C-alpha positions as a Markdown table, in Angstrom:
| # | Residue | x | y | z |
|---|---|---|---|---|
| 1 | Ala | 25.5 | 96.9 | 16.2 |
| 2 | Ala | 28.5 | 95.4 | 13.9 |
| 3 | Ala | 27.5 | 92.4 | 15.7 |
| 4 | Ala | 24.0 | 92.5 | 14.9 |
| 5 | Met | 24.9 | 93.4 | 11.3 |
| 6 | Ala | 26.7 | 89.9 | 11.0 |
| 7 | Pro | 25.3 | 87.4 | 8.5 |
| 8 | Arg | 24.1 | 84.4 | 10.3 |
| 9 | Thr | 25.6 | 80.9 | 9.6 |
| 10 | Met | 23.3 | 78.5 | 7.9 |
| 11 | Pro | 23.6 | 75.2 | 10.1 |
| 12 | Arg | 25.4 | 72.4 | 7.6 |
| 13 | Lys | 23.4 | 69.2 | 6.8 |
| 14 | Ala | 25.2 | 66.0 | 8.0 |
| 15 | Ala | 27.0 | 64.5 | 5.4 |
| 16 | Ala | 25.9 | 60.7 | 4.4 |
| 17 | Pro | 28.3 | 58.3 | 5.0 |
| 18 | Ala | 30.5 | 57.2 | 2.9 |
| 19 | Ala | 29.8 | 53.7 | 1.2 |
| 20 | Thr | 32.4 | 51.2 | 2.2 |
| 21 | Lys | 34.7 | 49.9 | -0.2 |
| 22 | Arg | 33.1 | 46.2 | -0.4 |
| 23 | Glu | 29.8 | 47.4 | -0.8 |
| 24 | Thr | 31.1 | 50.1 | -3.8 |
| 25 | Gln | 33.0 | 46.6 | -5.2 |
| 26 | Ala | 30.0 | 44.6 | -4.6 |
| 27 | Ala | 27.7 | 47.2 | -6.5 |
| 28 | Ala | 30.3 | 47.6 | -9.4 |
| 29 | Ala | 30.2 | 43.8 | -9.5 |
| 30 | Ala | 26.5 | 42.8 | -9.8 |
| 31 | Pro | 25.9 | 44.5 | -12.8 |
| 32 | Ala | 28.9 | 42.9 | -14.5 |
| 33 | Ala | 27.5 | 39.1 | -13.0 |
| 34 | Lys | 24.1 | 39.8 | -14.4 |
| 35 | Lys | 25.4 | 40.6 | -18.0 |
| 36 | Gln | 28.0 | 37.4 | -17.7 |
| 37 | Lys | 26.6 | 34.8 | -20.1 |
| 38 | Val | 27.1 | 31.2 | -19.4 |
| 39 | Asp | 28.6 | 29.1 | -22.3 |
| 40 | Pro | 26.4 | 26.6 | -23.3 |
| 41 | Ala | 29.4 | 24.1 | -23.1 |
| 42 | Cys | 29.9 | 25.0 | -19.3 |
| 43 | Arg | 26.6 | 24.7 | -18.9 |
| 44 | Gly | 26.7 | 20.5 | -17.9 |
| 45 | Ile | 29.6 | 21.5 | -15.7 |
| 46 | Ile | 28.0 | 24.0 | -13.8 |
| 47 | Glu | 25.1 | 21.8 | -13.1 |
| 48 | Ala | 26.9 | 19.3 | -11.9 |
| 49 | Ile | 29.1 | 21.4 | -9.6 |
| 50 | Glu | 25.6 | 22.8 | -8.4 |
| 51 | Gln | 24.5 | 19.1 | -7.3 |
| 52 | Ala | 27.8 | 19.0 | -5.4 |
| 53 | Thr | 25.4 | 19.2 | -2.3 |
| 54 | Asp | 28.5 | 17.8 | 0.1 |
| 55 | Leu | 30.6 | 20.8 | -0.4 |
| 56 | Pro | 30.7 | 24.1 | 1.8 |
| 57 | Glu | 28.6 | 26.7 | -0.1 |
| 58 | Ala | 31.2 | 29.0 | -0.2 |
| 59 | Cys | 33.6 | 26.6 | -2.0 |
| 60 | Arg | 30.9 | 25.7 | -4.4 |
| 61 | Glu | 30.2 | 29.4 | -5.3 |
| 62 | Met | 33.8 | 30.0 | -5.8 |
| 63 | Leu | 34.2 | 27.2 | -8.2 |
| 64 | Leu | 30.7 | 27.9 | -10.3 |
| 65 | Ala | 32.5 | 31.6 | -10.5 |
| 66 | Cys | 35.8 | 30.5 | -11.7 |
| 67 | Ile | 34.0 | 28.1 | -14.6 |
| 68 | Pro | 33.0 | 29.7 | -17.3 |
| 69 | Lys | 36.3 | 31.9 | -17.7 |
| 70 | Ala | 39.1 | 28.7 | -16.5 |
| 71 | Phe | 37.4 | 26.5 | -19.1 |
| 72 | Ala | 37.1 | 29.0 | -22.0 |
| 73 | Thr | 40.9 | 29.5 | -21.4 |
| 74 | Pro | 42.4 | 26.6 | -24.2 |
| 75 | Asn | 44.5 | 24.3 | -21.6 |
| 76 | Gly | 47.8 | 25.1 | -23.2 |
| 77 | Gln | 47.2 | 28.8 | -22.0 |
| 78 | Arg | 45.6 | 28.7 | -18.5 |
| 79 | His | 47.4 | 29.8 | -15.6 |
| 80 | Glu | 48.3 | 27.7 | -12.8 |
| 81 | Thr | 45.0 | 28.9 | -10.4 |
| 82 | Gln | 43.1 | 28.0 | -13.3 |
| 83 | Ser | 44.2 | 24.4 | -14.4 |
| 84 | Ser | 44.0 | 24.0 | -10.1 |
| 85 | Met | 40.8 | 25.3 | -10.5 |
| 86 | Val | 39.9 | 22.9 | -13.5 |
| 87 | Ala | 41.3 | 19.8 | -11.7 |
| 88 | Met | 39.3 | 20.6 | -8.7 |
| 89 | Val | 36.0 | 20.8 | -10.9 |
| 90 | Gly | 36.8 | 17.5 | -12.1 |
| 91 | Glu | 37.1 | 15.9 | -9.3 |
| 92 | Val | 34.1 | 17.0 | -7.5 |
| 93 | Ile | 32.3 | 16.2 | -10.8 |
| 94 | Asn | 33.7 | 12.5 | -10.5 |
| 95 | Glu | 32.7 | 12.4 | -6.9 |
| 96 | Val | 29.2 | 13.5 | -8.2 |
| 97 | Thr | 29.0 | 10.7 | -10.8 |
| 98 | Ser | 30.1 | 8.2 | -8.8 |
| 99 | Lys | 27.5 | 9.2 | -6.3 |
| 100 | Leu | 24.6 | 9.6 | -9.0 |
| 101 | Glu | 25.8 | 5.7 | -10.2 |
| 102 | Glu | 25.8 | 4.3 | -6.5 |
| 103 | Ala | 22.5 | 6.0 | -6.5 |
| 104 | Ala | 21.3 | 4.4 | -9.8 |
| 105 | Val | 22.8 | 1.3 | -8.5 |
| 106 | Ala | 20.6 | 1.2 | -5.5 |
| 107 | Glu | 17.7 | 2.0 | -7.4 |
| 108 | Arg | 17.8 | -1.2 | -9.6 |
| 109 | Glu | 18.2 | -3.2 | -6.6 |
| 110 | Lys | 14.9 | -1.6 | -5.0 |
| 111 | Val | 13.7 | -2.4 | -8.4 |
| 112 | Val | 14.5 | -6.3 | -8.5 |
| 113 | Asp | 13.2 | -5.9 | -4.9 |
| 114 | Ile | 10.0 | -5.1 | -5.9 |
| 115 | Glu | 10.1 | -7.5 | -9.0 |
| 116 | Gly | 10.8 | -10.2 | -6.4 |
| 117 | His | 8.1 | -9.1 | -3.7 |
| 118 | Lys | 5.6 | -9.0 | -6.4 |
| 119 | Thr | 6.6 | -12.5 | -7.9 |
| 120 | Gln | 5.9 | -13.5 | -4.3 |
| 121 | Leu | 2.7 | -11.8 | -3.5 |
| 122 | Glu | 1.5 | -12.9 | -7.4 |
| 123 | Ser | 2.0 | -16.8 | -6.2 |
| 124 | Ala | 0.6 | -16.1 | -3.0 |
| 125 | Leu | -2.5 | -14.8 | -4.4 |
| 126 | Lys | -2.6 | -17.6 | -6.9 |
| 127 | Asp | -2.4 | -19.9 | -3.9 |
| 128 | Ala | -5.3 | -18.4 | -1.9 |
| 129 | Glu | -7.5 | -18.3 | -5.4 |
| 130 | Glu | -6.6 | -22.0 | -5.6 |
| 131 | Gln | -7.8 | -22.7 | -1.4 |
| 132 | Leu | -10.9 | -20.4 | -2.2 |
| 133 | Val | -12.0 | -22.9 | -5.0 |
| 134 | Ala | -11.4 | -25.7 | -3.4 |
| 135 | Ala | -12.9 | -24.1 | 0.1 |
| 136 | Thr | -16.0 | -23.4 | -2.4 |
| 137 | Glu | -16.0 | -27.2 | -4.2 |
| 138 | Glu | -16.0 | -28.2 | -0.6 |
| 139 | Val | -18.8 | -26.4 | 0.8 |
| 140 | Gly | -21.0 | -27.4 | -2.0 |
| 141 | Thr | -20.2 | -30.7 | -1.6 |
| 142 | Lys | -20.9 | -30.8 | 1.7 |
| 143 | Thr | -24.3 | -28.3 | 0.8 |
| 144 | Ala | -25.7 | -31.7 | -1.3 |
| 145 | Ala | -24.3 | -34.4 | 1.5 |
| 146 | Phe | -26.6 | -32.2 | 3.8 |
| 147 | Ala | -29.5 | -32.1 | 1.7 |
| 148 | Glu | -29.1 | -35.8 | 0.9 |
| 149 | Ala | -29.0 | -36.3 | 4.8 |
| 150 | Ala | -32.4 | -34.0 | 5.3 |
| 151 | Thr | -33.8 | -35.9 | 2.9 |
| 152 | Ala | -33.4 | -39.2 | 4.1 |
| 153 | Thr | -33.8 | -38.4 | 7.5 |
| 154 | Asp | -37.4 | -36.7 | 6.3 |
| 155 | Ala | -38.0 | -40.2 | 4.7 |
| 156 | Ala | -36.9 | -42.0 | 8.0 |
| 157 | Lys | -39.3 | -40.4 | 10.0 |
| 158 | Ala | -42.1 | -40.7 | 7.6 |
| 159 | Ala | -41.3 | -44.3 | 7.4 |
| 160 | Arg | -41.5 | -44.4 | 11.4 |
| 161 | Gln | -44.3 | -42.6 | 11.3 |
| 162 | Glu | -46.3 | -44.8 | 9.0 |
| 163 | Lys | -45.1 | -47.8 | 11.0 |
| 164 | Gln | -46.7 | -46.4 | 14.0 |
| 165 | Glu | -50.1 | -45.9 | 12.5 |
| 166 | Met | -49.9 | -49.3 | 11.0 |
| 167 | Gln | -49.2 | -50.6 | 14.5 |
| 168 | Arg | -52.0 | -48.7 | 15.9 |
| 169 | Arg | -54.3 | -49.8 | 13.5 |
| 170 | Gly | -52.7 | -52.9 | 13.8 |
| 171 | Asp | -53.6 | -53.2 | 17.8 |
| 172 | Leu | -56.8 | -51.7 | 17.0 |
| 173 | Ala | -57.9 | -54.4 | 14.5 |
| 174 | Met | -56.4 | -56.8 | 17.6 |
| 175 | Val | -58.6 | -55.2 | 20.0 |
| 176 | Thr | -61.5 | -55.3 | 18.2 |
| 177 | Ser | -61.2 | -59.0 | 17.5 |
| 178 | Arg | -60.5 | -59.9 | 20.8 |
| 179 | Val | -63.6 | -58.0 | 22.0 |
| 180 | Glu | -65.7 | -59.9 | 19.0 |
| 181 | Lys | -64.2 | -63.1 | 20.4 |
| 182 | Ile | -65.1 | -62.2 | 24.2 |
| 183 | Ala | -68.7 | -61.5 | 23.2 |
| 184 | Leu | -68.9 | -64.5 | 20.9 |
| 185 | Glu | -68.1 | -66.5 | 23.5 |
| 186 | Thr | -70.1 | -64.9 | 26.1 |
| 187 | Val | -73.2 | -65.1 | 23.6 |
| 188 | Met | -72.3 | -68.8 | 23.0 |
| 189 | Ser | -72.3 | -69.7 | 26.5 |
| 190 | Ala | -75.5 | -68.0 | 27.5 |
| 191 | Asn | -77.4 | -69.9 | 24.7 |
| 192 | Leu | -75.9 | -73.3 | 26.1 |
| 193 | Ser | -76.6 | -72.4 | 29.5 |
| 194 | Val | -80.2 | -71.7 | 28.3 |
| 195 | Ile | -80.5 | -74.7 | 25.8 |
| 196 | Ile | -78.7 | -77.1 | 29.3 |
| 197 | Glu | -81.8 | -75.7 | 31.7 |
| 198 | Gly | -84.4 | -76.2 | 29.2 |
| 199 | Gln | -83.3 | -80.1 | 28.9 |
| 200 | Ser | -83.0 | -80.0 | 32.6 |
| 201 | Asp | -86.7 | -78.8 | 32.7 |
């Protein structure tokens, strides 16, 4: 009976796993990182480091995190780590500047090449236009010569046809004359025969 009257113990809920130390630190640092303001004087430095894509991401992030405090501290008051960070940032910026200058030189060379190519194209275009004008003039000249030759050919054909017609007419007249001559000679010969026969009688 005593056992039946004993209160039942309720099962305990499993305790939520405790957050790790790293997660706790990250959660605490997140609001601070959001509230951190960037000094306008450091903005250009930060942008230059962000362009240093050759650096490992972890190294670049470390430099970006150290820039505000390191550069905000006067030169004489910086401790050794900050001075090392400032020197490293200076080297990275010099490398970025050097690469930007090389890129600018390469772009200028491209522009020079493009301008030179453009000059060549303009010269080639001018030559082509001059050749087109010369060809057009030559075609016009040859067209005129062809027209003159066609006219001369037509005139020659007409002259030949006229000559043939005149020759035909001349031949016809000659034949007619010969026929008339033969007819006349025949009549005269017949008349002469009659006369001679009459005298014989």
